C-alpha positions, -999 to +999 in steps of 0.1 A: -310+873-179-289+859-205-290+819-213-258+793-209-245+783-242-226+752-248-193+754-258-196+728-284-224+740-301-233+777-321-271+777-308-291+779-274-299+741-260-331+749-256-332+754-293-317+726-299-342+706-271-372+723-287-361+717-324-355+680-311-391+678-296-408+690-326-392+667-352-399+634-333-439+652-325-434+655-365-419+624-376-447+612-348-478+628-361-466+618-399-462+581-388-492+565-402-492+575-437-451+576-437-436+550-417-404+546-446-397+582-439-403+581-402-377+556-399-348+581-414-359+610-393-358+593-361-320+576-369-315+618-375-331+627-340-316+601-325-283+607-340-287+649-332-293+641-296-267+611-288-239+630-302-253+659-279-254+641-251-223+626-256-200+659-263-221+669-230-209+644-208-170+648-223-169+685-210-189+679-183-215+702-189-242+709-170-269+681-177-288+681-210-323+682-206-339+649-210-365+643-237-402+634-226-401+595-242-430+595-273-446+559-281-443+553-316-467+526-320-444+503-342-430+470-330-407+470-348-394+504-330-404+493-300-382+467-299-361+464-263-327+448-258-343+420-231-362+412-261-338+406-281-310+386-259-315+366-222-314+370-190-283+351-192-268+367-218-275+405-208-255+394-171-230+371-185-220+404-209-236+435-191-222+463-218-247+440-244-276+464-226-261+494-245-274+478-278-305+491-291-318+469-316-346+472-342-364+458-373-362+470-406-392+479-429-372+453-450-367+426-427-334+433-420-326+431-379-303+458-369-283+467-333-268+496-329-239+515-308-232+546-300-212+549-265-176+567-255-176+582-296-185+549-315-212+550-341-217+509-352-243+492-365-246+453-368-274+437-393-289+406-406-318+394-417-313+363-396-318+377-354-292+355-344-261+360-371-271+397-359-268+391-321-230+373-324-218+404-344-227+423-321-214+397-287-181+401-308-178+432-311-189+446-270-158+410-262-134+428-282-146+466-270-144+456-237-106+437-238-091+476-248-077+506-228-114+517-209-121+551-224-133+580-205-115+568-178-080+576-189-049+581-157-025+596-162+015+583-155+015+587-116-016+579-107-013+545-119+025+544-110+017+554-073-011+525-070+010+501-080+039+512-054+009+513-022-006+489-037+013+457-049+048+463-042+046+479-008+030+447+002+059+428-007+087+445+001+111+448+034+102+488+045+136+497+034+138+483-002+103+500-009+119+532+008+150+528-021+116+517-047+103+552-037+135+570-038+146+557-077+105+569-082+104+605-071+145+609-081+145+600-116+112+593-134+081+610-114+099+647-126+100+627-166+068+614-165+045+623-137+020+647-155+017+625-192-010+600-197+005+569-194-007+565-231+008+590-247+046+583-226+067+569-266+098+551-258+120+582-272+107+597-238+123+567-220+150+565-239+162+605-235+164+596-192+180+568-200+207+587-218+208+616-194+215+585-162+245+571-191+261+607-195+262+609-159+278+573-155+249+567-135+241+526-145+228+509-116+207+536-115+191+533-150+189+490-140+165+507-109+143+528-132+141+503-161+128+478-137+104+500-122+090+514-152+090+475-163+064+467-137+042+502-140+037+498-177+032+457-165+008+466-142-010+492-164-015+466-195-029+440-165-055+468-163-063+477-198-052+512-190-023+502-217-023+482-250+019+476-251+046+488-232+068+514-245+097+503-228+103+473-251+119+498-274+146+512-253+177+499-253+187+497-217+223+495-213+237+469-192+252+475-154+283+457-151+285+457-109+313+464-092+333+434-070+342+450-039+374+469-027+383+460+005+412+488+017+449+476+024+463+481+058+480+514+053+441+527+043+424+508+068+455+529+092+451+562+073+415+557+076+414+547+121+433+584+123+412+606+099+378+594+116+392+604+151+369+625+167+344+628+139+307+626+143+310+592+121+342+578+134+319+552+157+290+537+131+320+533+106+346+515+129+317+499+139+310+486+100+348+480+094+355+461+125+325+439+125+317+435+084+274+446+089+257+464+065+248+500+069+216+492+074+225+468+098+244+488+118+221+518+119+191+489+131+211+479+163+198+489+196+219+483+222+194+452+235+212+435+205+246+439+226+252+414+248+289+424+259+286+395+289+281+365+265+304+390+245+274+380+214+259+409+189+223+402+172+221+413+142+192+421+120+198+403+082+189+432+057+193+408+027+174+375+030+160+360-002+123+348-001+115+369+035+078+367+043+054+404+047+062+409+083+094+391+091+127+396+105+157+368+104+186+376+127+219+364+130+242+362+160+281+372+153+311+370+180+320+406+195+355+404+177+385+419+198+390+455+176+349+455+178+346+450+217+373+478+221+356+497+202+319+494+222+337+501+254+343+539+243+304+544+234+281+558+260+255+527+267+224+539+261+185+524+266+181+490+259+157+499+228+174+529+217+202+527+188+232+526+184+237+552+156+213+574+145+218+584+111+204+586+077+213+559+057+223+584+027+246+606+048+263+570+058+265+564+025+282+595+005+303+610+044+328+580+035+344+597-001+353+622+022+376+598+041+379+575+010+377+593-022+383+560-043+360+537-020+324+534-007+312+528+027+301+485+016+345+482+014+345+481+051+324+451+053+348+438+028+377+447+044+365+430+070+360+398+052+392+401+037+409+403+072+393+374+083+410+355+054+437+369+063+436+359+099+432+319+088+396+317+096+377+295+070+361+311+043+321+291+057+326+304+096+333+339+074+300+335+050+279+334+082+290+358+103+282+388+078+251+371+064+262+355+032+235+334+013+220+330+046+185+307+039+154+314+062+163+290+087+193+314+102+192+298+137+195+258+125+227+271+100+244+288+130+245+262+156+241+229+130+274+239+117+297+261+145+292+253+177+290+286+200+322+281+215+343+274+183+330+311+168+340+322+198+376+306+197+382+318+159+365+352+167+399+357+192+420+353+160+408+383+146+433+403+162+458+421+133 
């Protein structure tokens, strides 16, 4: 039967144990006559054993054989940490328990710390001074990133996303964050230790996106990375953010471009009998956002009272779980569209598409426009028909506060809104 070898040693672990036992026993036997030599031998023994035990833990090998405790008669070498520090001090700073105190033959007090690769000694003829030196070291040590508990980037990022961001974001916003993370961050940094990510690593990702003209994506990526690194620093996985040394190009937000009336007529013709016809025309004739259109259910359509109750996709300072809606009239062209659609069950959705497909498919019909331009077109047509700006803003959900209902009924009566809506018939 072969004896198991430890990777970190050239020799057999059992032989090491026997050697250490022999050294300790020898030191014990010569203690009375060779007290000076004793301290040196015991130091060597402790160093050998501590180093072996530390490397054993680092390599995750099978438990290192424990050594029998030898009672040493010298009072100087039988001092416990609880003899040096009070119970209150140990409760306030539990890591003080990792220190090993002794009083040397020259009368100097010494407290040693040998953990996680450290080999530190704090000494003084005044015990209180030695204690203060050790306490300052422990205090500074515990402010550093935790050794032995390093995590890779993906582990920390997902804790941040699911434990910090998700409770504070609307479901759709959180999904957008996940898409950005998985498509543009995870594949670059996921398996790396977070403290090994350099500014150059991030700059390369930013530069690649910039060459593709994706400045909006760069903005989203940098915002997410900033939050992840800040979270890592707060939890002592990282000392400083590598993002601080990265050059981030500013994203210039584009204003929406409304369709001309000719483009609108051509779009209606191109959409005829296409699967996306109804949703694009609904957005064009109501001014709702993509997300809002996809949330609409048939119970939200009140043909009798000529109103649509719409979930508001963008409301600032919205509390978790809070849903805000707005109500607007069914405009003439919108009513004609609804009458051509098959009415479903109250809880069924008007449209069942992925938001990304609504975003991308519009390019087939309007290569120079985005889906959001349908919303801008609605606003433009309403203003062209003489409807005042504040009322149009109310209908499309611009700058709404939490008290949406108060905004609706305080400024514009329902009768007035219905009368104004009839103007939108070009």
